[in-house]
C-alpha positions in Angstrom: 0.0 0.0 0.0 1.4 3.4 -1.0 2.0 6.2 1.4 -0.1 9.3 1.0 2.0 12.4 1.8 5.3 13.1 0.2 8.1 14.1 2.7 10.0 17.3 2.7 13.7 16.4 2.6 17.0 18.3 2.1 16.9 17.1 -1.5 13.4 18.4 -2.2 14.2 21.7 -0.5 17.2 22.1 -2.8 15.2 21.3 -5.9 12.4 23.7 -4.9 15.0 26.4 -4.2 16.3 25.9 -7.8 12.7 26.0 -9.1 12.9 22.4 -10.3 9.6 20.8 -11.0 9.5 17.1 -10.0 7.0 14.3 -9.8 6.6 12.4 -6.5 6.5 8.6 -6.2 5.7 7.0 -2.8 5.8 3.3 -2.1 6.3 1.1 0.9 10.0 0.6 1.3 11.3 -2.9 1.3 14.8 -3.4 2.9 17.2 -4.7 0.3 14.5 -4.3 -2.4 16.6 -1.7 -4.3 15.7 0.0 -7.6 14.3 -3.2 -9.0 11.7 -3.5 -6.3 10.7 0.2 -6.5 10.4 0.0 -10.3 8.2 -3.1 -10.0 5.8 -1.7 -7.4 5.6 1.7 -9.2 5.3 0.2 -12.7 8.4 1.9 -13.9 11.2 0.7 -16.3 14.2 -0.2 -14.0 16.5 1.3 -16.6 15.0 4.8 -15.9 15.1 4.3 -12.1 18.5 5.6 -11.1 20.4 4.3 -8.0 22.5 6.7 -6.0 25.5 4.8 -4.7 28.1 6.2 -2.3 31.5 4.7 -2.9 35.1 5.6 -1.9 38.5 5.6 -3.6 41.8 4.3 -2.4 42.3 7.3 -0.1 38.8 6.8 1.5 37.5 9.8 -0.3 33.8 9.5 -1.0 32.1 9.8 -4.4 28.6 9.5 -5.7 27.7 7.2 -8.6 24.4 7.4 -10.4 23.6 4.1 -12.1 20.6 2.6 -13.9 18.5 0.5 -11.6 19.0 -2.7 -13.6 22.8 -2.4 -14.0 25.7 -2.5 -11.6 28.9 -0.5 -11.5 32.2 -1.9 -12.9 34.4 -0.4 -10.2 37.5 -1.1 -12.3 36.0 0.9 -15.3 34.9 3.7 -13.0 38.3 3.9 -11.3 40.1 4.0 -14.7 37.8 6.7 -16.0 38.0 8.7 -12.8 41.8 8.6 -12.7 41.7 6.6 -9.5 43.5 3.4 -8.4 40.5 1.7 -6.9 36.8 2.4 -6.1 34.7 0.3 -3.8 31.2 0.7 -2.2 31.2 2.2 1.3 29.9 0.4 4.3 26.3 1.5 4.9 27.2 3.5 8.1 30.0 5.3 6.3 27.7 6.1 3.3 25.1 7.4 5.7 27.7 9.7 7.3 28.9 11.1 4.0 25.5 11.6 2.4 23.4 12.5 5.4 20.8 10.1 4.2 20.0 6.5 5.2 21.1 3.8 2.7 17.9 3.0 0.7 16.9 6.7 0.9 20.1 8.3 -0.5 19.6 11.3 -2.8 22.4 12.8 -4.8 21.0 16.2 -4.0 22.0 18.2 -0.8 24.4 15.6 0.5 26.0 16.3 3.9 29.5 16.2 2.4 30.4 17.7 -1.0 31.4 14.8 -3.2 32.5 14.2 -6.8 29.6 12.8 -8.8 29.8 10.3 -11.6 26.8 9.5 -13.8 26.5 6.6 -16.3 26.5 8.4 -19.7 23.3 6.8 -21.0 21.3 8.2 -18.1 21.8 11.7 -19.6 20.1 10.5 -22.8 16.8 9.5 -21.1 13.8 11.8 -21.4 13.0 11.3 -17.6 14.6 9.6 -14.7 13.2 8.6 -11.3 15.7 9.0 -8.5 15.6 8.9 -4.7 14.1 12.0 -3.1 16.0 11.7 0.2 13.9 9.2 2.1 13.2 5.5 2.0 10.1 4.8 -0.1 10.2 8.2 -1.8 11.4 8.8 -5.4 11.2 11.8 -7.6 10.8 12.1 -11.4 13.0 14.7 -13.1 14.8 15.4 -16.3 18.4 14.0 -16.2 19.4 17.6 -17.2 18.6 18.5 -13.6 21.4 16.2 -12.4 23.7 17.7 -14.9 22.9 21.3 -14.0 22.9 20.8 -10.2 25.5 18.1 -9.7 27.9 18.7 -12.5 28.6 15.0 -12.9 31.4 13.4 -14.8 29.8 11.2 -17.4 31.3 7.7 -17.4 30.7 4.3 -19.1 30.9 1.8 -16.3 27.6 -0.1 -16.4 27.5 -3.8 -16.4 24.7 -6.3 -16.3 23.4 -7.5 -13.0 
């Protein structure tokens, strides 16, 4: 059963401050359900549901990776394109600290720590994406251009099949 009232989050406050119009998608959060689950319950294409992943490099510096919901990140390809030795996912508690959001509700907008953002190139070519709005069970629909304008991501090609 879907929730009825959309939350106000740091991400939505930032989007509203930048006059970004977005659609709100609410669903009952499922631990470890991920983008595939939210796409399924909302009737969305998992390719257009974008995951926000917090990773870190060899120096424990955090970075944000935006990836299609039905793909995973080749950390070797990402490291190579980012000019890094290694990239790996953060532990959930570390990711929470960097982003200011709980894992499963991580938005790339208004993160607690300023981080470099990497976005899978093909995301930029979609007419619309659905991405986390800053709370578990809350996604927002926006143009990928919003991510480009507000996050200034480095476009990369590091998607691999799940």
